[in-house]
Structure formats: structure tokens, C-alpha cells
All heavy atoms as TSV, in Angstrom:
chain	resi	resn	atom	element	x	y	z
A	1	MET	N	N	1.858	13.946	13.922
A	1	MET	CA	C	1.442	13.668	12.566
A	1	MET	C	C	1.602	12.186	12.260
A	1	MET	O	O	2.612	11.576	12.626
A	1	MET	CB	C	2.303	14.467	11.571
A	1	MET	CG	C	2.112	14.072	10.124
A	1	MET	SD	S	3.296	14.789	9.037
A	1	MET	CE	C	4.667	13.688	9.238
A	2	ALA	N	N	0.641	11.593	11.646
A	2	ALA	CA	C	0.715	10.188	11.295
A	2	ALA	C	C	0.112	9.979	9.902
A	2	ALA	O	O	-0.913	10.541	9.577
A	2	ALA	CB	C	-0.026	9.322	12.314
A	3	ILE	N	N	0.791	9.185	9.133
A	3	ILE	CA	C	0.313	8.805	7.817
A	3	ILE	C	C	-0.151	7.356	7.914
A	3	ILE	O	O	0.609	6.486	8.307
A	3	ILE	CB	C	1.396	8.933	6.744
A	3	ILE	CG1	C	1.928	10.375	6.669
A	3	ILE	CG2	C	0.863	8.484	5.392
A	3	ILE	CD1	C	0.907	11.410	6.217
A	4	ARG	N	N	-1.398	7.107	7.588
A	4	ARG	CA	C	-1.952	5.763	7.603
A	4	ARG	C	C	-1.905	5.204	6.179
A	4	ARG	O	O	-2.253	5.890	5.222
A	4	ARG	CB	C	-3.390	5.797	8.102
A	4	ARG	CG	C	-4.043	4.420	8.178
A	4	ARG	CD	C	-5.462	4.481	8.660
A	4	ARG	NE	N	-5.509	5.066	10.007
A	4	ARG	CZ	C	-6.516	5.788	10.455
A	4	ARG	NH1	N	-7.575	6.003	9.726
A	4	ARG	NH2	N	-6.483	6.269	11.679
A	5	VAL	N	N	-1.469	3.958	6.046
A	5	VAL	CA	C	-1.437	3.256	4.768
A	5	VAL	C	C	-2.618	2.286	4.745
A	5	VAL	O	O	-2.702	1.392	5.574
A	5	VAL	CB	C	-0.105	2.532	4.555
A	5	VAL	CG1	C	-0.067	1.827	3.216
A	5	VAL	CG2	C	1.080	3.501	4.694
A	6	ASN	N	N	-3.526	2.482	3.790
A	6	ASN	CA	C	-4.800	1.733	3.730
A	6	ASN	C	C	-4.731	0.526	2.796
A	6	ASN	O	O	-5.716	0.182	2.158
A	6	ASN	CB	C	-5.910	2.648	3.301
A	6	ASN	CG	C	-6.182	3.717	4.347
A	6	ASN	OD1	O	-6.211	3.446	5.539
A	6	ASN	ND2	N	-6.343	4.949	3.904
A	7	ILE	N	N	-3.591	-0.117	2.708
A	7	ILE	CA	C	-3.441	-1.255	1.791
A	7	ILE	C	C	-4.349	-2.398	2.220
A	7	ILE	O	O	-4.986	-3.054	1.349
A	7	ILE	CB	C	-1.982	-1.720	1.666
A	7	ILE	CG1	C	-1.202	-0.654	0.885
A	7	ILE	CG2	C	-1.878	-3.066	0.970
A	7	ILE	CD1	C	0.258	-0.939	0.742
A	8	ASP	N	N	-4.474	-2.679	3.508
A	8	ASP	CA	C	-5.351	-3.764	3.976
A	8	ASP	C	C	-6.771	-3.594	3.488
A	8	ASP	O	O	-7.396	-4.529	2.956
A	8	ASP	CB	C	-5.381	-3.808	5.502
A	8	ASP	CG	C	-4.262	-4.638	6.111
A	8	ASP	OD1	O	-3.695	-5.458	5.369
A	8	ASP	OD2	O	-3.983	-4.457	7.283
A	9	LEU	N	N	-7.320	-2.399	3.629
A	9	LEU	CA	C	-8.674	-2.102	3.211
A	9	LEU	C	C	-8.848	-2.282	1.692
A	9	LEU	O	O	-9.787	-2.913	1.229
A	9	LEU	CB	C	-9.056	-0.651	3.600
A	9	LEU	CG	C	-10.379	-0.142	3.147
A	9	LEU	CD1	C	-11.523	-0.910	3.812
A	9	LEU	CD2	C	-10.496	1.338	3.469
A	10	LEU	N	N	-7.888	-1.760	0.945
A	10	LEU	CA	C	-7.953	-1.862	-0.529
A	10	LEU	C	C	-7.843	-3.281	-0.999
A	10	LEU	O	O	-8.548	-3.703	-1.917
A	10	LEU	CB	C	-6.888	-0.983	-1.145
A	10	LEU	CG	C	-7.045	0.532	-0.885
A	10	LEU	CD1	C	-5.780	1.288	-1.314
A	10	LEU	CD2	C	-8.257	1.056	-1.642
A	11	LEU	N	N	-6.964	-4.064	-0.373
A	11	LEU	CA	C	-6.840	-5.475	-0.730
A	11	LEU	C	C	-8.124	-6.271	-0.434
A	11	LEU	O	O	-8.536	-7.086	-1.208
A	11	LEU	CB	C	-5.639	-6.123	-0.022
A	11	LEU	CG	C	-4.239	-5.680	-0.450
A	11	LEU	CD1	C	-3.182	-6.356	0.391
A	11	LEU	CD2	C	-4.008	-5.953	-1.935
A	12	ALA	N	N	-8.711	-5.950	0.708
A	12	ALA	CA	C	-9.949	-6.665	1.092
A	12	ALA	C	C	-11.065	-6.301	0.098
A	12	ALA	O	O	-11.833	-7.186	-0.312
A	12	ALA	CB	C	-10.343	-6.265	2.515
A	13	GLN	N	N	-11.149	-5.028	-0.256
A	13	GLN	CA	C	-12.198	-4.608	-1.200
A	13	GLN	C	C	-12.064	-5.289	-2.569
A	13	GLN	O	O	-13.039	-5.552	-3.230
A	13	GLN	CB	C	-12.159	-3.087	-1.397
A	13	GLN	CG	C	-12.652	-2.314	-0.187
A	13	GLN	CD	C	-12.439	-0.814	-0.363
A	13	GLN	OE1	O	-11.711	-0.365	-1.253
A	13	GLN	NE2	N	-13.068	-0.047	0.504
A	14	ARG	N	N	-10.812	-5.559	-2.934
A	14	ARG	CA	C	-10.529	-6.149	-4.256
A	14	ARG	C	C	-10.335	-7.666	-4.178
A	14	ARG	O	O	-10.049	-8.326	-5.166
A	14	ARG	CB	C	-9.318	-5.492	-4.868
A	14	ARG	CG	C	-9.672	-4.081	-5.382
A	14	ARG	CD	C	-8.495	-3.164	-5.340
A	14	ARG	NE	N	-8.846	-1.832	-5.805
A	14	ARG	CZ	C	-9.406	-0.879	-5.069
A	14	ARG	NH1	N	-9.742	-1.123	-3.813
A	14	ARG	NH2	N	-9.661	0.334	-5.584
A	15	LYS	N	N	-10.484	-8.219	-2.965
A	15	LYS	CA	C	-10.316	-9.641	-2.734
A	15	LYS	C	C	-8.984	-10.141	-3.312
A	15	LYS	O	O	-8.946	-11.159	-4.025
A	15	LYS	CB	C	-11.497	-10.405	-3.315
A	15	LYS	CG	C	-12.802	-10.094	-2.626
A	15	LYS	CD	C	-13.950	-10.875	-3.198
A	15	LYS	CE	C	-15.200	-10.699	-2.399
A	15	LYS	NZ	N	-16.017	-9.578	-2.680
A	16	MET	N	N	-7.920	-9.427	-2.996
A	16	MET	CA	C	-6.591	-9.746	-3.511
A	16	MET	C	C	-5.713	-10.165	-2.339
A	16	MET	O	O	-5.730	-9.528	-1.273
A	16	MET	CB	C	-6.000	-8.516	-4.200
A	16	MET	CG	C	-4.625	-8.747	-4.810
A	16	MET	SD	S	-3.956	-7.278	-5.623
A	16	MET	CE	C	-4.687	-7.478	-7.210
A	17	SER	N	N	-4.944	-11.225	-2.536
A	17	SER	CA	C	-4.040	-11.697	-1.484
A	17	SER	C	C	-2.795	-10.835	-1.448
A	17	SER	O	O	-2.411	-10.170	-2.424
A	17	SER	CB	C	-3.628	-13.137	-1.719
A	17	SER	OG	O	-2.719	-13.245	-2.799
A	18	VAL	N	N	-2.107	-10.817	-0.300
A	18	VAL	CA	C	-0.856	-10.079	-0.180
A	18	VAL	C	C	0.202	-10.621	-1.151
A	18	VAL	O	O	0.933	-9.824	-1.759
A	18	VAL	CB	C	-0.331	-10.178	1.290
A	18	VAL	CG1	C	1.087	-9.631	1.407
A	18	VAL	CG2	C	-1.282	-9.456	2.244
A	19	GLY	N	N	0.229	-11.919	-1.313
A	19	GLY	CA	C	1.213	-12.485	-2.237
A	19	GLY	C	C	0.989	-12.065	-3.675
A	19	GLY	O	O	1.941	-11.689	-4.406
A	20	ASP	N	N	-0.257	-12.092	-4.130
A	20	ASP	CA	C	-0.590	-11.640	-5.480
A	20	ASP	C	C	-0.278	-10.139	-5.645
A	20	ASP	O	O	0.215	-9.747	-6.658
A	20	ASP	CB	C	-2.030	-11.940	-5.797
A	20	ASP	CG	C	-2.355	-13.395	-5.953
A	20	ASP	OD1	O	-1.411	-14.178	-6.167
A	20	ASP	OD2	O	-3.537	-13.754	-5.877
A	21	PHE	N	N	-0.627	-9.397	-4.639
A	21	PHE	CA	C	-0.378	-7.951	-4.660
A	21	PHE	C	C	1.122	-7.673	-4.729
A	21	PHE	O	O	1.548	-6.869	-5.568
A	21	PHE	CB	C	-0.993	-7.310	-3.403
A	21	PHE	CG	C	-0.639	-5.868	-3.243
A	21	PHE	CD1	C	-1.202	-4.894	-4.066
A	21	PHE	CD2	C	0.232	-5.454	-2.261
A	21	PHE	CE1	C	-0.887	-3.543	-3.929
A	21	PHE	CE2	C	0.573	-4.101	-2.111
A	21	PHE	CZ	C	-0.022	-3.158	-2.936
A	22	ALA	N	N	1.893	-8.308	-3.875
A	22	ALA	CA	C	3.349	-8.077	-3.874
A	22	ALA	C	C	3.945	-8.422	-5.232
A	22	ALA	O	O	4.771	-7.671	-5.739
A	22	ALA	CB	C	3.995	-8.927	-2.776
A	23	GLN	N	N	3.537	-9.515	-5.795
A	23	GLN	CA	C	4.065	-9.937	-7.107
A	23	GLN	C	C	3.685	-8.908	-8.184
A	23	GLN	O	O	4.532	-8.567	-9.007
A	23	GLN	CB	C	3.558	-11.327	-7.482
A	23	GLN	CG	C	4.176	-11.866	-8.745
A	23	GLN	CD	C	3.732	-13.295	-9.018
A	23	GLN	OE1	O	2.787	-13.803	-8.390
A	23	GLN	NE2	N	4.406	-13.921	-9.947
A	24	ALA	N	N	2.446	-8.456	-8.167
A	24	ALA	CA	C	1.993	-7.502	-9.191
A	24	ALA	C	C	2.722	-6.166	-9.059
A	24	ALA	O	O	3.025	-5.531	-10.080
A	24	ALA	CB	C	0.489	-7.302	-9.079
A	25	VAL	N	N	3.015	-5.751	-7.839
A	25	VAL	CA	C	3.671	-4.451	-7.603
A	25	VAL	C	C	5.178	-4.580	-7.829
A	25	VAL	O	O	5.837	-3.626	-8.209
A	25	VAL	CB	C	3.361	-3.914	-6.198
A	25	VAL	CG1	C	4.167	-2.701	-5.830
A	25	VAL	CG2	C	1.853	-3.610	-6.071
A	26	GLY	N	N	5.726	-5.769	-7.565
A	26	GLY	CA	C	7.155	-5.949	-7.706
A	26	GLY	C	C	7.941	-5.718	-6.429
A	26	GLY	O	O	9.096	-5.293	-6.451
A	27	ILE	N	N	7.267	-5.983	-5.290
A	27	ILE	CA	C	7.949	-5.886	-3.999
A	27	ILE	C	C	7.746	-7.171	-3.236
A	27	ILE	O	O	6.904	-8.019	-3.655
A	27	ILE	CB	C	7.416	-4.669	-3.157
A	27	ILE	CG1	C	5.919	-4.791	-2.875
A	27	ILE	CG2	C	7.747	-3.370	-3.833
A	27	ILE	CD1	C	5.352	-3.689	-2.001
A	28	THR	N	N	8.489	-7.363	-2.191
A	28	THR	CA	C	8.379	-8.621	-1.420
A	28	THR	C	C	7.187	-8.533	-0.477
A	28	THR	O	O	6.768	-7.461	-0.054
A	28	THR	CB	C	9.640	-8.842	-0.587
A	28	THR	OG1	O	9.748	-7.838	0.420
A	28	THR	CG2	C	10.901	-8.878	-1.445
A	29	PRO	N	N	6.660	-9.712	-0.112
A	29	PRO	CA	C	5.571	-9.698	0.877
A	29	PRO	C	C	6.022	-9.083	2.211
A	29	PRO	O	O	5.209	-8.439	2.879
A	29	PRO	CB	C	5.274	-11.186	1.063
A	29	PRO	CG	C	5.616	-11.807	-0.260
A	29	PRO	CD	C	6.828	-11.040	-0.702
A	30	ALA	N	N	7.309	-9.200	2.536
A	30	ALA	CA	C	7.796	-8.562	3.765
A	30	ALA	C	C	7.702	-7.045	3.679
A	30	ALA	O	O	7.348	-6.372	4.679
A	30	ALA	CB	C	9.260	-8.976	4.004
A	31	ASN	N	N	7.968	-6.460	2.502
A	31	ASN	CA	C	7.849	-5.023	2.325
A	31	ASN	C	C	6.377	-4.596	2.333
A	31	ASN	O	O	6.065	-3.502	2.794
A	31	ASN	CB	C	8.541	-4.574	1.070
A	31	ASN	CG	C	10.034	-4.457	1.254
A	31	ASN	OD1	O	10.523	-4.352	2.345
A	31	ASN	ND2	N	10.780	-4.555	0.164
A	32	VAL	N	N	5.498	-5.468	1.860
A	32	VAL	CA	C	4.055	-5.156	1.957
A	32	VAL	C	C	3.684	-5.075	3.458
A	32	VAL	O	O	2.949	-4.180	3.869
A	32	VAL	CB	C	3.190	-6.211	1.249
A	32	VAL	CG1	C	1.712	-5.959	1.492
A	32	VAL	CG2	C	3.502	-6.219	-0.254
A	33	ALA	N	N	4.178	-5.979	4.235
A	33	ALA	CA	C	3.918	-6.002	5.682
A	33	ALA	C	C	4.414	-4.729	6.346
A	33	ALA	O	O	3.750	-4.155	7.191
A	33	ALA	CB	C	4.538	-7.220	6.357
A	34	VAL	N	N	5.596	-4.277	5.957
A	34	VAL	CA	C	6.145	-3.012	6.482
A	34	VAL	C	C	5.213	-1.846	6.166
A	34	VAL	O	O	4.938	-0.992	7.018
A	34	VAL	CB	C	7.571	-2.759	5.938
A	34	VAL	CG1	C	8.038	-1.350	6.232
A	34	VAL	CG2	C	8.560	-3.777	6.493
A	35	LEU	N	N	4.712	-1.793	4.934
A	35	LEU	CA	C	3.779	-0.744	4.583
A	35	LEU	C	C	2.449	-0.877	5.360
A	35	LEU	O	O	1.946	0.126	5.922
A	35	LEU	CB	C	3.458	-0.813	3.077
A	35	LEU	CG	C	4.556	-0.331	2.139
A	35	LEU	CD1	C	4.177	-0.716	0.709
A	35	LEU	CD2	C	4.746	1.167	2.260
A	36	LYS	N	N	1.918	-2.072	5.420
A	36	LYS	CA	C	0.632	-2.308	6.106
A	36	LYS	C	C	0.684	-1.944	7.555
A	36	LYS	O	O	-0.280	-1.440	8.134
A	36	LYS	CB	C	0.218	-3.753	5.940
A	36	LYS	CG	C	-0.309	-4.118	4.589
A	36	LYS	CD	C	-0.620	-5.562	4.383
A	36	LYS	CE	C	-1.106	-6.267	5.617
A	36	LYS	NZ	N	-1.482	-7.665	5.405
A	37	ASN	N	N	1.810	-2.245	8.216
A	37	ASN	CA	C	1.930	-2.042	9.649
A	37	ASN	C	C	2.383	-0.642	10.022
A	37	ASN	O	O	2.607	-0.372	11.198
A	37	ASN	CB	C	2.880	-3.094	10.237
A	37	ASN	CG	C	2.334	-4.479	10.083
A	37	ASN	OD1	O	1.133	-4.692	10.134
A	37	ASN	ND2	N	3.196	-5.441	9.890
A	38	GLY	N	N	2.532	0.212	9.039
A	38	GLY	CA	C	2.931	1.601	9.338
A	38	GLY	C	C	4.373	1.770	9.746
A	38	GLY	O	O	4.710	2.803	10.371
A	39	ARG	N	N	5.234	0.853	9.435
A	39	ARG	CA	C	6.633	0.941	9.813
A	39	ARG	C	C	7.509	1.561	8.719
A	39	ARG	O	O	8.683	1.800	8.932
A	39	ARG	CB	C	7.152	-0.434	10.197
A	39	ARG	CG	C	6.520	-1.033	11.432
A	39	ARG	CD	C	7.207	-2.278	11.924
A	39	ARG	NE	N	7.564	-3.190	10.843
A	39	ARG	CZ	C	6.946	-4.322	10.559
A	39	ARG	NH1	N	5.885	-4.676	11.248
A	39	ARG	NH2	N	7.350	-5.076	9.588
A	40	ALA	N	N	6.929	1.826	7.540
A	40	ALA	CA	C	7.722	2.409	6.442
A	40	ALA	C	C	8.014	3.853	6.736
A	40	ALA	O	O	7.167	4.594	7.215
A	40	ALA	CB	C	6.957	2.275	5.153
A	41	LYS	N	N	9.226	4.258	6.473
A	41	LYS	CA	C	9.628	5.677	6.660
A	41	LYS	C	C	9.516	6.452	5.361
A	41	LYS	O	O	9.508	7.679	5.377
A	41	LYS	CB	C	11.080	5.746	7.167
A	41	LYS	CG	C	11.295	5.082	8.523
A	41	LYS	CD	C	10.523	5.802	9.595
A	41	LYS	CE	C	10.751	5.118	10.914
A	41	LYS	NZ	N	9.822	5.560	11.934
A	42	ALA	N	N	9.449	5.733	4.234
A	42	ALA	CA	C	9.361	6.401	2.928
A	42	ALA	C	C	8.766	5.397	1.937
A	42	ALA	O	O	8.743	4.208	2.168
A	42	ALA	CB	C	10.752	6.847	2.483
A	43	ILE	N	N	8.306	5.968	0.823
A	43	ILE	CA	C	7.854	5.138	-0.289
A	43	ILE	C	C	8.260	5.844	-1.590
A	43	ILE	O	O	8.108	7.032	-1.723
A	43	ILE	CB	C	6.337	4.858	-0.226
A	43	ILE	CG1	C	5.906	3.902	-1.310
A	43	ILE	CG2	C	5.562	6.158	-0.270
A	43	ILE	CD1	C	4.505	3.372	-1.178
A	44	ARG	N	N	8.825	5.067	-2.501
A	44	ARG	CA	C	9.210	5.638	-3.789
A	44	ARG	C	C	7.972	5.921	-4.628
A	44	ARG	O	O	6.990	5.182	-4.546
A	44	ARG	CB	C	10.116	4.681	-4.519
A	44	ARG	CG	C	11.427	4.449	-3.870
A	44	ARG	CD	C	12.232	3.410	-4.623
A	44	ARG	NE	N	13.413	3.109	-3.845
A	44	ARG	CZ	C	14.619	3.026	-4.374
A	44	ARG	NH1	N	14.793	3.137	-5.677
A	44	ARG	NH2	N	15.645	2.767	-3.596
A	45	PHE	N	N	8.047	6.980	-5.408
A	45	PHE	CA	C	6.938	7.280	-6.283
A	45	PHE	C	C	6.711	6.151	-7.280
A	45	PHE	O	O	5.572	5.858	-7.631
A	45	PHE	CB	C	7.170	8.586	-7.083
A	45	PHE	CG	C	6.930	9.805	-6.270
A	45	PHE	CD1	C	7.644	10.977	-6.459
A	45	PHE	CD2	C	5.905	9.872	-5.314
A	45	PHE	CE1	C	7.407	12.117	-5.733
A	45	PHE	CE2	C	5.630	11.002	-4.570
A	45	PHE	CZ	C	6.383	12.155	-4.783
A	46	SER	N	N	7.771	5.457	-7.723
A	46	SER	CA	C	7.575	4.352	-8.635
A	46	SER	C	C	6.802	3.218	-7.961
A	46	SER	O	O	5.971	2.544	-8.597
A	46	SER	CB	C	8.923	3.861	-9.159
A	46	SER	OG	O	9.765	3.401	-8.111
A	47	THR	N	N	7.033	2.988	-6.691
A	47	THR	CA	C	6.302	1.960	-5.951
A	47	THR	C	C	4.863	2.378	-5.751
A	47	THR	O	O	3.900	1.606	-5.938
A	47	THR	CB	C	6.946	1.681	-4.573
A	47	THR	OG1	O	8.320	1.288	-4.800
A	47	THR	CG2	C	6.213	0.587	-3.827
A	48	LEU	N	N	4.648	3.651	-5.410
A	48	LEU	CA	C	3.294	4.154	-5.232
A	48	LEU	C	C	2.519	4.081	-6.556
A	48	LEU	O	O	1.344	3.712	-6.578
A	48	LEU	CB	C	3.330	5.601	-4.711
A	48	LEU	CG	C	1.990	6.258	-4.391
A	48	LEU	CD1	C	1.187	5.450	-3.375
A	48	LEU	CD2	C	2.222	7.667	-3.880
A	49	ASP	N	N	3.204	4.380	-7.642
A	49	ASP	CA	C	2.620	4.272	-8.978
A	49	ASP	C	C	2.197	2.830	-9.237
A	49	ASP	O	O	1.047	2.593	-9.706
A	49	ASP	CB	C	3.588	4.765	-10.045
A	49	ASP	CG	C	3.026	4.594	-11.427
A	49	ASP	OD1	O	2.010	5.218	-11.762
A	49	ASP	OD2	O	3.644	3.848	-12.221
A	50	ALA	N	N	3.048	1.887	-8.953
A	50	ALA	CA	C	2.737	0.465	-9.166
A	50	ALA	C	C	1.582	0.014	-8.284
A	50	ALA	O	O	0.709	-0.762	-8.716
A	50	ALA	CB	C	3.967	-0.395	-8.917
A	51	ILE	N	N	1.527	0.478	-7.060
A	51	ILE	CA	C	0.423	0.170	-6.140
A	51	ILE	C	C	-0.905	0.703	-6.713
A	51	ILE	O	O	-1.898	-0.029	-6.766
A	51	ILE	CB	C	0.690	0.746	-4.741
A	51	ILE	CG1	C	1.826	-0.027	-4.055
A	51	ILE	CG2	C	-0.577	0.727	-3.912
A	51	ILE	CD1	C	2.317	0.617	-2.778
A	52	CYS	N	N	-0.898	1.942	-7.175
A	52	CYS	CA	C	-2.106	2.563	-7.723
A	52	CYS	C	C	-2.539	1.870	-9.001
A	52	CYS	O	O	-3.739	1.665	-9.216
A	52	CYS	CB	C	-1.893	4.041	-7.946
A	52	CYS	SG	S	-1.771	4.978	-6.411
A	53	ARG	N	N	-1.604	1.464	-9.825
A	53	ARG	CA	C	-1.946	0.726	-11.043
A	53	ARG	C	C	-2.553	-0.623	-10.735
A	53	ARG	O	O	-3.555	-1.034	-11.302
A	53	ARG	CB	C	-0.723	0.543	-11.920
A	53	ARG	CG	C	-0.268	1.784	-12.663
A	53	ARG	CD	C	0.957	1.493	-13.505
A	53	ARG	NE	N	1.542	2.726	-13.997
A	53	ARG	CZ	C	1.128	3.335	-15.097
A	53	ARG	NH1	N	0.153	2.830	-15.801
A	53	ARG	NH2	N	1.704	4.445	-15.486
A	54	THR	N	N	-1.957	-1.323	-9.766
A	54	THR	CA	C	-2.420	-2.646	-9.391
A	54	THR	C	C	-3.779	-2.620	-8.736
A	54	THR	O	O	-4.651	-3.452	-9.047
A	54	THR	CB	C	-1.417	-3.306	-8.433
A	54	THR	OG1	O	-0.125	-3.409	-9.093
A	54	THR	CG2	C	-1.863	-4.687	-7.995
A	55	LEU	N	N	-4.006	-1.624	-7.896
A	55	LEU	CA	C	-5.287	-1.527	-7.174
A	55	LEU	C	C	-6.300	-0.623	-7.861
A	55	LEU	O	O	-7.395	-0.445	-7.351
A	55	LEU	CB	C	-5.037	-1.027	-5.741
A	55	LEU	CG	C	-4.162	-1.949	-4.865
A	55	LEU	CD1	C	-3.895	-1.280	-3.515
A	55	LEU	CD2	C	-4.824	-3.311	-4.717
A	56	ASP	N	N	-5.912	-0.030	-8.996
A	56	ASP	CA	C	-6.792	0.880	-9.725
A	56	ASP	C	C	-7.362	1.941	-8.808
A	56	ASP	O	O	-8.586	2.054	-8.605
A	56	ASP	CB	C	-7.901	0.102	-10.417
A	56	ASP	CG	C	-8.698	0.984	-11.385
A	56	ASP	OD1	O	-8.113	1.951	-11.936
A	56	ASP	OD2	O	-9.889	0.714	-11.579
A	57	CYS	N	N	-6.433	2.704	-8.189
A	57	CYS	CA	C	-6.855	3.711	-7.225
A	57	CYS	C	C	-5.977	4.922	-7.329
A	57	CYS	O	O	-5.017	4.967	-8.135
A	57	CYS	CB	C	-6.797	3.136	-5.812
A	57	CYS	SG	S	-5.128	2.729	-5.234
A	58	GLN	N	N	-6.226	5.927	-6.534
A	58	GLN	CA	C	-5.450	7.155	-6.469
A	58	GLN	C	C	-4.529	7.101	-5.239
A	58	GLN	O	O	-4.816	6.379	-4.256
A	58	GLN	CB	C	-6.376	8.371	-6.351
A	58	GLN	CG	C	-7.242	8.610	-7.553
A	58	GLN	CD	C	-6.413	8.981	-8.761
A	58	GLN	OE1	O	-5.538	9.857	-8.682
A	58	GLN	NE2	N	-6.663	8.306	-9.874
A	59	PRO	N	N	-3.411	7.864	-5.248
A	59	PRO	CA	C	-2.516	7.870	-4.081
A	59	PRO	C	C	-3.259	8.210	-2.779
A	59	PRO	O	O	-2.900	7.650	-1.733
A	59	PRO	CB	C	-1.477	8.951	-4.427
A	59	PRO	CG	C	-1.434	8.918	-5.920
A	59	PRO	CD	C	-2.854	8.657	-6.341
A	60	GLY	N	N	-4.225	9.078	-2.847
A	60	GLY	CA	C	-4.998	9.430	-1.651
A	60	GLY	C	C	-5.835	8.296	-1.098
A	60	GLY	O	O	-6.273	8.332	0.069
A	61	ASP	N	N	-6.095	7.285	-1.919
A	61	ASP	CA	C	-6.804	6.086	-1.430
A	61	ASP	C	C	-5.838	5.188	-0.616
A	61	ASP	O	O	-6.264	4.493	0.282
A	61	ASP	CB	C	-7.345	5.272	-2.583
A	61	ASP	CG	C	-8.367	6.061	-3.419
A	61	ASP	OD1	O	-9.096	6.905	-2.852
A	61	ASP	OD2	O	-8.446	5.799	-4.629
A	62	VAL	N	N	-4.555	5.281	-0.938
A	62	VAL	CA	C	-3.541	4.442	-0.303
A	62	VAL	C	C	-3.031	5.114	0.971
A	62	VAL	O	O	-2.891	4.469	2.022
A	62	VAL	CB	C	-2.366	4.177	-1.260
A	62	VAL	CG1	C	-1.252	3.329	-0.554
A	62	VAL	CG2	C	-2.840	3.467	-2.499
A	63	LEU	N	N	-2.739	6.413	0.898
A	63	LEU	CA	C	-2.163	7.173	2.015
A	63	LEU	C	C	-3.180	8.136	2.577
A	63	LEU	O	O	-3.880	8.851	1.836
A	63	LEU	CB	C	-0.947	7.968	1.518
A	63	LEU	CG	C	0.179	7.135	0.879
A	63	LEU	CD1	C	1.242	8.045	0.317
A	63	LEU	CD2	C	0.772	6.146	1.862
A	64	GLU	N	N	-3.238	8.190	3.913
A	64	GLU	CA	C	-4.187	9.067	4.588
A	64	GLU	C	C	-3.491	9.719	5.776
A	64	GLU	O	O	-2.855	9.056	6.563
A	64	GLU	CB	C	-5.376	8.227	5.091
A	64	GLU	CG	C	-6.380	8.976	5.862
A	64	GLU	CD	C	-7.492	8.025	6.396
A	64	GLU	OE1	O	-7.368	6.812	6.269
A	64	GLU	OE2	O	-8.450	8.577	6.942
A	65	TRP	N	N	-3.642	11.023	5.897
A	65	TRP	CA	C	-3.089	11.730	7.052
A	65	TRP	C	C	-4.128	11.714	8.167
A	65	TRP	O	O	-5.298	12.014	7.942
A	65	TRP	CB	C	-2.750	13.181	6.690
A	65	TRP	CG	C	-2.233	13.949	7.863
A	65	TRP	CD1	C	-0.957	13.927	8.350
A	65	TRP	CD2	C	-2.958	14.827	8.707
A	65	TRP	NE1	N	-0.836	14.734	9.438
A	65	TRP	CE2	C	-2.062	15.323	9.678
A	65	TRP	CE3	C	-4.272	15.259	8.711
A	65	TRP	CZ2	C	-2.461	16.206	10.670
A	65	TRP	CZ3	C	-4.648	16.149	9.700
A	65	TRP	CH2	C	-3.751	16.592	10.661
A	66	VAL	N	N	-3.672	11.368	9.362
A	66	VAL	CA	C	-4.548	11.393	10.551
A	66	VAL	C	C	-3.861	12.203	11.664
A	66	VAL	O	O	-2.643	12.112	11.857
A	66	VAL	CB	C	-4.916	9.971	11.048
A	66	VAL	CG1	C	-5.819	9.266	10.096
A	66	VAL	CG2	C	-3.680	9.148	11.294
A	67	ASP	N	N	-4.618	13.008	12.333
A	67	ASP	CA	C	-4.131	13.808	13.442
A	67	ASP	C	C	-3.860	12.931	14.648
A	67	ASP	O	O	-4.673	12.052	14.960
A	67	ASP	CB	C	-5.123	14.898	13.770
A	67	ASP	CG	C	-4.541	16.020	14.584
A	67	ASP	OD1	O	-3.312	16.017	14.814
A	67	ASP	OD2	O	-5.298	16.924	14.973
A	68	ASP	N	N	-2.737	13.152	15.273
A	68	ASP	CA	C	-2.419	12.354	16.478
A	68	ASP	C	C	-3.337	12.662	17.583
A	68	ASP	O	O	-3.572	13.224	18.366
A	68	ASP	CB	C	-0.969	12.557	16.873
A	68	ASP	CG	C	-0.021	11.834	15.938
A	68	ASP	OD1	O	-0.444	10.918	15.252
A	68	ASP	OD2	O	1.168	12.208	15.952
């Protein structure tokens, strides 16, 4: 089982930089990198909420399940 985080795609579609995104969400650019690279083991609902608000998207747009 693998969960893919599609932040790169969403940022590119919205022409938003990682720095601007991190600031808007309230996390560090290093934590954005952890999410983008698939190294995160968990994500708080409050962070997911902030991501969805910032990117004007649904949680399913950010997280995607892919079969190994």
C-alpha cells in the first residue's frame, strides 16, 4: 500500500512556490519537502485542512492511494 501526496502537481497547477505555500499553510519548507517526497508517516487533519484551504481543493486531490 502506498499513499501518494500530489502537492507538486497542485502547486504547479496554481503556479505557487513552495515558500509561499509553506507560509500560507503554516508549516516549514522542510516539512513541505517531507510531504512532497513521500517521507511523511502522518498528517494532522488541521494541516490537511490548511492545505485544502490554501490550494482550494479536496483531501482526495492531495492524497491518492496507489497499489504497489
